[in-house]
C-alpha positions as CSV (number, residue, x, y, z in Angstrom):
1,M,145.3,71.6,41.1
2,R,144.2,73.8,38.0
3,K,143.5,77.5,38.6
4,P,140.1,78.5,36.8
5,A,139.6,82.1,35.8
6,V,136.4,82.2,38.2
7,S,135.3,80.5,41.2
8,V,131.6,80.6,41.9
9,L,131.2,80.4,45.7
10,L,127.6,79.0,46.6
11,P,127.1,78.1,50.4
12,F,123.9,76.1,51.0
13,S,121.8,74.9,54.2
14,N,118.7,72.8,53.8
15,D,118.1,74.1,50.2
16,A,117.4,70.9,48.4
17,E,113.9,71.9,46.7
18,Y,116.0,74.6,44.9
19,L,119.9,73.7,44.9
20,D,119.5,71.4,41.8
21,G,118.0,74.2,39.7
22,A,120.6,76.6,40.7
23,L,123.6,73.9,39.8
24,E,122.4,73.5,36.6
25,S,122.4,77.2,35.5
26,L,126.0,76.9,36.3
27,S,127.1,74.0,34.4
28,C,124.8,75.5,31.4
29,Q,127.3,78.6,31.2
30,T,128.6,79.5,28.2
31,M,131.8,80.0,29.5
32,E,134.0,77.1,30.6
33,D,136.7,78.0,32.6
34,F,135.3,78.5,36.2
35,E,135.0,75.6,39.0
36,V,131.8,76.2,41.7
37,L,132.7,75.8,45.3
38,M,129.6,74.5,47.0
39,V,129.9,75.6,51.0
40,D,127.7,72.9,53.1
41,D,126.2,74.8,56.4
42,G,125.1,72.3,58.3
43,S,122.3,70.8,55.7
44,F,120.2,68.2,56.9
45,D,117.3,68.0,54.3
46,G,119.3,66.2,51.5
47,S,120.8,69.1,50.0
48,K,124.4,67.5,50.4
49,A,123.5,64.1,48.1
50,I,122.3,66.9,45.9
51,A,125.7,68.9,45.4
52,A,127.4,65.7,45.5
53,D,125.6,64.2,43.0
54,R,126.4,67.6,40.8
55,C,130.1,66.6,41.9
56,R,130.1,63.3,40.0
57,S,128.3,64.5,36.9
58,D,130.6,67.7,36.8
59,G,133.5,67.8,37.6
60,R,134.1,71.8,38.0
61,F,132.0,71.7,41.3
62,R,133.4,70.5,44.7
63,I,131.6,70.9,48.0
64,L,133.5,72.3,51.1
65,R,131.8,72.0,54.9
66,N,131.5,74.8,56.6
67,T,133.6,74.4,60.0
68,G,132.0,77.6,61.7
69,I,128.9,78.5,62.1
70,G,126.1,80.7,59.9
71,L,126.2,82.4,56.7
72,V,129.4,84.8,57.2
73,D,131.5,81.8,58.5
74,A,130.3,79.9,55.2
75,L,131.3,82.7,53.2
76,N,134.7,83.3,54.8
77,S,135.9,79.5,54.5
78,G,134.9,79.6,50.8
79,L,136.8,82.5,49.8
80,S,139.6,81.4,51.2
81,E,139.5,77.9,49.4
82,C,138.4,79.5,46.0
83,L,141.1,79.0,43.3
84,G,140.1,81.6,40.7
85,E,141.4,85.1,40.4
86,W,137.6,86.1,40.2
87,V,134.7,85.6,42.8
88,A,131.1,85.1,41.1
89,R,128.8,84.9,44.4
90,M,125.9,82.8,44.2
91,D,122.6,81.8,46.2
92,A,121.5,78.0,46.3
93,D,118.1,79.0,45.5
94,D,118.8,81.6,42.4
95,V,119.2,80.9,39.0
96,C,121.9,82.4,36.3
97,E,121.4,83.2,33.0
98,P,123.8,81.2,30.5
99,G,126.1,84.1,29.8
100,R,126.3,85.4,33.2
101,L,130.1,84.4,33.9
102,D,131.0,85.8,30.2
103,E,129.9,88.9,30.8
104,Q,130.9,89.7,34.5
105,L,134.0,88.2,33.6
106,R,134.5,91.0,30.5
107,E,133.3,93.6,32.6
108,A,135.4,93.1,35.5
109,M,138.7,93.0,33.1
110,A,137.6,95.9,31.5
111,R,137.4,98.0,34.7
112,G,140.0,95.8,37.0
113,P,140.4,94.6,40.2
114,G,139.7,97.7,42.4
115,T,135.6,97.5,40.8
116,V,132.6,95.1,42.0
117,V,130.6,93.9,39.1
118,T,127.3,93.3,39.4
119,C,124.2,92.9,37.1
120,R,120.3,93.2,36.3
121,V,118.2,90.9,38.2
122,R,114.6,89.7,37.4
123,C,112.6,88.5,40.9
124,F,110.9,85.4,40.4
125,P,108.0,83.3,40.9
126,E,106.1,86.2,39.4
127,D,103.0,85.8,41.8
128,G,104.8,85.8,44.8
129,I,106.7,89.2,44.3
130,T,105.9,91.8,47.1
131,D,105.6,95.3,45.9
132,G,108.5,96.8,47.7
133,Y,110.6,93.5,46.1
134,R,109.5,95.0,43.0
135,S,110.5,98.3,43.3
136,Y,114.0,97.4,44.7
137,E,114.4,95.4,41.5
138,E,113.6,98.4,39.4
139,W,116.0,100.5,41.5
140,I,118.8,98.6,41.3
141,N,118.5,97.4,37.8
142,S,118.5,101.5,36.7
143,L,122.1,101.9,38.4
144,V,124.4,101.1,35.8
145,S,127.4,103.2,35.7
146,P,129.9,103.7,38.4
147,E,129.0,107.1,39.1
148,E,125.4,106.3,39.4
149,I,126.1,103.6,41.9
150,Q,128.3,105.8,44.2
151,R,125.4,108.3,44.2
152,N,122.8,105.9,45.5
153,I,125.1,103.8,47.8
154,F,123.5,105.2,50.9
155,V,119.9,104.9,50.0
156,E,120.0,100.7,49.9
157,S,122.6,98.4,49.2
158,P,122.8,98.5,45.0
159,V,124.8,95.4,44.8
160,P,122.4,92.2,45.5
161,H,124.7,89.8,47.1
162,P,124.5,87.0,44.6
163,T,125.0,89.1,41.7
164,A,128.4,89.6,43.3
165,F,131.9,89.3,41.0
166,Y,134.8,90.5,42.4
167,H,138.6,90.2,42.8
168,R,139.2,87.5,45.5
169,E,142.6,88.6,46.8
170,R,141.8,92.0,46.9
171,V,138.6,91.1,49.1
172,I,140.5,89.0,51.0
173,S,143.1,91.9,51.5
174,E,140.2,93.8,52.6
175,G,139.2,91.6,55.2
176,G,136.4,89.6,53.7
177,Y,133.3,89.6,55.5
178,M,133.0,90.3,59.1
179,E,131.3,88.0,61.3
180,R,129.8,90.8,63.8
181,I,128.5,93.4,61.2
182,L,125.5,92.6,59.6
183,P,124.0,92.4,56.9
184,E,127.4,91.2,55.9
185,D,127.0,91.9,52.1
186,Y,125.9,96.0,52.5
187,E,128.9,96.5,55.2
188,L,131.3,94.7,52.6
189,W,130.3,97.0,49.9
190,L,130.4,99.9,52.0
191,R,133.6,99.3,53.2
192,L,135.0,98.6,49.7
193,W,133.5,102.0,48.6
194,S,135.1,104.1,51.9
195,R,138.4,102.5,50.4
196,G,138.2,103.6,47.1
197,Y,136.6,100.7,45.3
198,R,134.1,101.2,42.7
199,F,130.8,99.3,41.3
200,S,129.8,98.9,38.0
201,R,126.7,96.9,36.6
202,V,126.2,94.6,33.6
203,P,123.0,96.6,31.9
204,L,121.7,92.9,31.3
205,V,119.5,90.4,33.2
206,L,121.9,87.9,34.3
207,L,120.6,86.5,37.3
208,R,117.0,85.2,38.3
209,W,116.8,86.4,42.0
210,R,113.9,84.4,43.7
211,D,112.1,86.1,46.7
212,R,110.5,83.4,49.0
213,P,108.3,83.8,52.0
214,D,110.9,81.9,54.4
215,R,114.0,84.3,52.9
216,F,116.4,84.9,55.5
217,S,117.0,88.3,55.3
218,R,112.6,88.9,55.6
219,H,113.1,87.6,59.2
220,S,116.2,87.5,60.8
221,P,117.0,90.9,63.0
222,A,120.4,90.8,61.6
223,Y,118.9,92.3,58.3
224,S,116.5,95.1,60.3
225,L,116.0,98.2,59.0
226,T,118.0,99.6,62.0
227,N,121.0,97.4,61.2
228,F,121.0,98.9,57.7
229,Y,120.7,102.7,59.2
230,R,123.7,101.7,61.7
231,L,125.7,100.9,58.8
232,K,124.9,104.2,56.9
233,A,125.9,105.8,60.0
234,R,129.0,104.0,60.5
235,Y,130.3,104.9,56.8
236,L,128.5,108.3,56.3
237,R,132.0,110.0,58.0
238,Y,133.9,108.8,54.3
239,V,131.9,111.3,52.6
240,P,133.8,114.3,52.0
241,C,131.1,116.8,53.0
242,M,129.9,114.6,56.2
243,A,133.5,114.5,57.9
244,G,132.5,117.5,60.0
245,R,129.8,115.3,61.4
246,R,127.3,118.3,61.6
247,V,124.2,118.0,59.4
248,F,120.7,118.4,58.8
249,V,118.4,115.5,58.7
250,A,115.5,116.0,55.9
251,G,112.6,114.1,57.1
252,G,110.3,113.8,60.4
253,G,108.9,110.6,60.2
254,Q,110.0,107.1,61.7
255,T,113.2,106.9,59.3
256,A,114.4,110.3,60.1
257,R,113.9,109.4,63.7
258,R,115.5,105.7,63.2
259,L,118.5,106.8,61.2
260,G,118.9,110.2,63.5
261,K,119.5,107.9,66.9
262,C,122.5,106.2,64.8
263,L,123.4,109.2,63.1
264,Q,123.8,110.6,67.1
265,E,125.3,107.3,68.0
266,N,128.1,107.7,65.9
267,G,129.2,111.2,66.7
268,F,127.7,113.1,64.4
269,F,125.6,116.4,65.7
270,I,122.1,117.1,64.3
271,E,121.5,120.9,63.4
272,A,117.7,120.1,63.3
273,F,115.1,117.9,61.4
274,L,113.7,119.3,58.3
275,V,110.4,119.5,56.9
276,P,108.5,121.4,54.2
277,G,106.4,123.7,55.6
278,P,105.6,124.4,59.3
279,P,107.0,121.4,61.3
280,G,103.1,121.9,63.1
281,S,102.9,120.1,67.0
282,R,106.2,118.4,67.0
283,S,109.1,121.0,67.5
284,R,111.6,118.5,68.9
285,L,113.0,115.1,67.7
286,R,115.7,113.1,69.2
287,G,115.9,116.2,71.6
288,R,117.0,118.3,68.4
289,P,114.4,121.0,66.6
290,V,112.5,120.5,63.5
291,L,112.3,123.3,61.1
292,D,111.2,124.4,58.0
293,T,113.3,123.5,55.1
294,S,113.6,127.2,54.4
295,V,116.0,127.5,56.8
296,L,118.7,126.4,54.7
297,E,118.5,129.3,52.4
298,N,120.5,131.4,55.1
299,R,122.2,128.3,56.6
300,R,124.7,126.8,54.0
301,G,127.5,124.7,54.5
302,I,126.1,122.1,57.0
303,P,125.1,119.1,54.8
304,V,121.9,117.4,54.5
305,V,121.1,114.0,55.1
306,I,117.5,112.8,53.2
307,A,116.0,110.4,55.4
308,S,112.6,109.4,54.0
309,R,111.1,106.2,52.9
310,E,107.5,107.7,51.7
311,P,107.2,106.7,48.3
312,G,108.8,109.7,46.1
313,A,109.7,111.7,49.1
314,R,113.6,111.4,48.5
315,K,112.8,112.7,45.0
316,R,110.8,115.4,46.2
317,I,112.9,116.7,48.8
318,A,115.9,116.7,46.2
319,D,114.5,118.5,43.6
320,L,113.8,120.9,46.6
321,L,117.6,121.1,47.4
322,T,118.7,121.2,44.1
323,G,116.5,124.3,43.5
324,M,118.3,126.1,46.4
325,G,121.2,125.8,44.3
326,L,122.9,122.6,46.5
327,R,124.3,120.4,44.9
328,E,124.2,116.1,45.8
329,W,127.0,114.7,47.1
330,H,128.6,118.3,48.1
331,D,125.6,119.7,50.0
332,F,123.0,116.7,50.4
333,L,123.1,112.9,50.3
334,A,120.6,110.5,50.2
335,C,120.3,107.8,52.8
336,A,116.7,106.1,52.3
């Protein structure tokens, strides 16, 4: 069988309402040397018939049945069957711009197999987008260079999964998607980052990313904030300044408390939680003292983890620490 340059890996599960639009956007790509591997994850709503129709009308499409259960099994099954050197991820309810594969392949070839390539997105439909999702869209689109993406990799996942474009054999050699560690995409990005991989974003909107009320990541416990914090705590030890596992946590709210718990569970010792100004009535959090950030003037050498999701708080804290002469990724790191 002929091997295309790119395999589009597209799992689907009861996506009949949106699947044809996603497939049509792939049929209309300006690039021709690709295949689309559609992995049926137990659909019973007519999705498989839509996929089969596309296979009959466009020979670049084929269907694989997921022999396991759930998205991670579908992804790994598909990854093992992809024929292309490069893999582009795609979800069944999103829409690619015509130049997506061309643009991402060009960037991947320029950067090499040690780089995961992403792109800018535009969320849709406009009338259904939450403020939080819009803020996330603006944030990821603002990060373009490998340096910008790495600097922010512990804030949130900087690579929306359906925008990912990576070297198939490299990702398989690093273990593919992990079955029991969710969210599976963010875990993969952190694992690749910890092993020296880089990330780059094509500065063009190449994917229209659907936000819908029943989106799996909105409702599944697997994608809870706590699971994101667990992943961050697990991989923070690979940041050179965090190797000693002794940290300050900047923040005194729920985010700091949750992340602090995950840090402690992963062997970190929290010197103290830091807040600007007097801590007020709260003197301890997670068994550790709550102190004014001014203590850092005399406590250099212990890195600071920024943990606050309040609007603007991350920048305010980072500016405060920078004003003290501390350097990002040397003396402090944003994790929320």
